[in-house]
C-alpha positions as CSV (number, residue, x, y, z in Angstrom):
1,X,15.5,-21.9,4.9
2,X,13.3,-20.7,8.0
3,X,9.6,-21.6,6.8
4,X,7.9,-19.5,9.8
5,X,9.8,-16.4,8.8
6,X,9.2,-16.8,5.0
7,X,5.5,-17.6,5.7
8,X,5.0,-14.4,7.8
9,X,6.7,-12.3,5.1
10,X,4.7,-13.6,2.4
11,X,1.4,-13.1,4.6
12,X,2.8,-9.4,4.7
13,X,3.4,-9.1,1.0
14,X,-0.3,-10.4,0.3
15,X,-2.0,-7.7,2.9
16,X,0.5,-5.1,1.4
17,X,-0.3,-5.7,-2.1
18,X,-4.4,-6.0,-1.0
19,X,-3.8,-2.6,0.5
20,X,-2.2,-1.4,-2.8
21,X,-4.9,-2.7,-4.9
22,X,-7.6,-1.1,-3.0
23,X,-5.9,2.0,-3.0
24,X,-5.5,1.8,-6.7
25,X,-9.3,1.2,-7.1
26,X,-10.1,4.0,-5.0
27,X,-8.3,6.7,-6.9
28,X,-9.8,5.4,-10.2
29,X,-13.0,7.0,-8.5
30,X,-11.5,10.4,-8.4
31,X,-9.3,10.2,-11.5
32,X,-10.8,11.7,-14.7
33,X,-9.4,12.0,-18.3
34,X,-10.5,14.7,-20.8
35,X,-12.7,13.8,-23.7
36,X,-12.5,15.2,-27.0
37,X,-15.3,17.3,-28.3
38,X,-13.7,18.4,-31.7
39,X,-11.8,20.9,-33.3
40,X,-9.0,20.4,-30.8
41,X,-11.2,20.9,-27.6
42,X,-10.9,18.7,-24.6
43,X,-12.9,18.6,-21.5
44,X,-13.5,17.1,-18.3
45,X,-16.9,15.8,-16.9
46,X,-18.6,18.2,-14.7
47,X,-16.8,18.6,-11.5
48,X,-19.1,18.9,-8.3
49,X,-16.7,20.7,-6.0
50,X,-17.2,21.6,-2.3
51,X,-15.3,24.2,-0.5
52,X,-12.8,21.3,1.1
53,X,-12.1,19.9,-2.1
54,X,-8.7,19.9,-4.1
55,X,-8.6,19.8,-7.8
56,X,-5.3,18.8,-9.1
57,X,-4.6,18.7,-12.8
58,X,-1.4,16.8,-14.4
59,X,0.1,17.7,-17.7
60,X,-2.2,20.3,-18.8
61,X,-1.6,22.3,-22.1
62,X,-0.6,25.8,-22.2
63,X,-4.4,26.6,-23.4
64,X,-6.3,25.2,-21.0
65,X,-8.4,26.2,-17.6
66,X,-11.0,25.4,-15.2
67,X,-14.1,27.3,-16.1
68,X,-17.5,27.5,-14.1
69,X,-19.8,25.1,-15.6
70,X,-22.3,28.2,-16.2
71,X,-19.8,29.8,-18.4
72,X,-18.6,26.6,-20.6
73,X,-21.0,27.2,-23.6
74,X,-19.1,30.8,-23.9
75,X,-15.8,29.1,-24.1
76,X,-15.5,28.4,-27.9
77,X,-11.4,29.1,-28.5
78,X,-8.4,29.8,-26.5
79,X,-9.1,33.5,-26.3
80,X,-12.6,33.0,-24.7
81,X,-11.1,30.3,-22.4
82,X,-8.6,32.7,-20.8
83,X,-11.3,35.3,-20.4
84,X,-13.3,32.9,-18.3
85,X,-10.9,30.4,-16.6
86,X,-10.5,30.6,-13.0
87,X,-6.8,31.4,-11.9
88,X,-4.9,28.4,-10.4
89,X,-4.1,28.3,-6.9
90,X,-1.0,27.1,-7.1
91,X,0.8,26.0,-10.1
92,X,4.5,24.2,-10.4
93,X,6.0,22.2,-13.1
94,X,3.5,19.8,-14.8
95,X,0.7,20.4,-12.2
96,X,-1.9,22.7,-11.5
97,X,-4.1,22.9,-8.2
98,X,-7.4,24.7,-7.3
99,X,-8.9,24.7,-4.1
100,X,-11.4,26.9,-1.9
101,X,-14.1,26.5,-4.5
102,X,-17.3,25.5,-4.5
103,X,-20.0,24.6,-7.4
104,X,-19.7,22.9,-10.9
105,X,-16.7,23.2,-12.8
106,X,-15.3,21.6,-16.2
107,X,-11.9,22.1,-17.0
108,X,-11.3,22.5,-20.8
109,X,-8.2,22.5,-22.9
110,X,-7.2,23.4,-26.5
111,X,-4.5,21.2,-28.3
112,X,-3.7,20.3,-31.9
113,X,-2.1,17.0,-30.7
114,X,-2.7,14.0,-28.5
115,X,-3.6,15.2,-24.7
116,X,-2.2,13.4,-21.8
117,X,-4.1,15.6,-19.1
118,X,-5.7,13.9,-15.9
119,X,-7.5,15.3,-13.0
120,X,-8.0,14.3,-9.5
121,X,-10.8,15.9,-7.4
122,X,-11.5,15.0,-3.7
123,X,-11.6,16.1,-0.4
124,X,-8.2,16.9,1.4
125,X,-9.3,14.2,4.1
126,X,-9.8,11.6,1.4
127,X,-6.4,12.6,-0.5
128,X,-4.8,11.7,2.7
129,X,-6.7,9.0,3.4
130,X,-5.3,7.6,-0.1
131,X,-1.7,8.8,0.6
132,X,-1.7,6.7,3.9
133,X,-2.8,3.8,2.3
134,X,0.1,4.1,-0.5
135,X,2.5,4.6,2.0
136,X,1.3,1.6,4.2
137,X,1.1,-0.6,1.2
138,X,4.8,0.4,-0.2
139,X,6.5,0.0,3.3
140,X,4.8,-3.2,4.0
141,X,5.9,-4.5,0.7
142,X,9.6,-3.6,1.2
143,X,9.4,-5.0,4.8
144,X,7.8,-8.3,3.4
145,X,10.4,-8.7,0.5
146,X,13.0,-8.3,3.3
147,X,11.3,-11.0,5.6
148,X,11.0,-13.1,2.8
149,X,14.6,-12.9,2.0
150,X,15.4,-13.5,5.6
151,X,13.3,-16.3,5.7
152,X,15.3,-18.0,2.6
153,X,18.8,-17.2,4.0
154,X,18.2,-18.2,7.6
155,X,18.8,-21.7,8.8
156,X,15.6,-23.5,10.6
157,X,15.6,-23.1,14.3
158,X,17.0,-26.3,16.0
159,X,14.8,-28.1,17.9
160,X,15.7,-29.0,21.7
């Protein structure tokens, strides 16, 4: 066992897991779950959106949409929701995205079952920052594991 290589690997793992933890805490500041309002209606908190923000909705139900805050009181069922909801910028698979918006918005969903919808709302640059943190921590963890394995398998350096 080569202790120096092993220590370097463990230090890299500690740093990488710390970066991952910070990224996870940061992501919790921009992620939202819907709360039940009764009669199968769920809504997000009010989202204050700037023009450079991206709103990402994961696992939305068919009867759901983003509504301007001034029209929230007019939405009472899925029919009025479709009338007042803003069209998505991009929609693929289980994700809806909205961008180039400015103002206050609420995401509303009508469902009879349990909902699993989550929202993320932040500026593009902040989302890039979180993405780089995630990649850096994942890369560091993988390299750290490999270095620890190498430290365990390598024989100690011979002293001259």
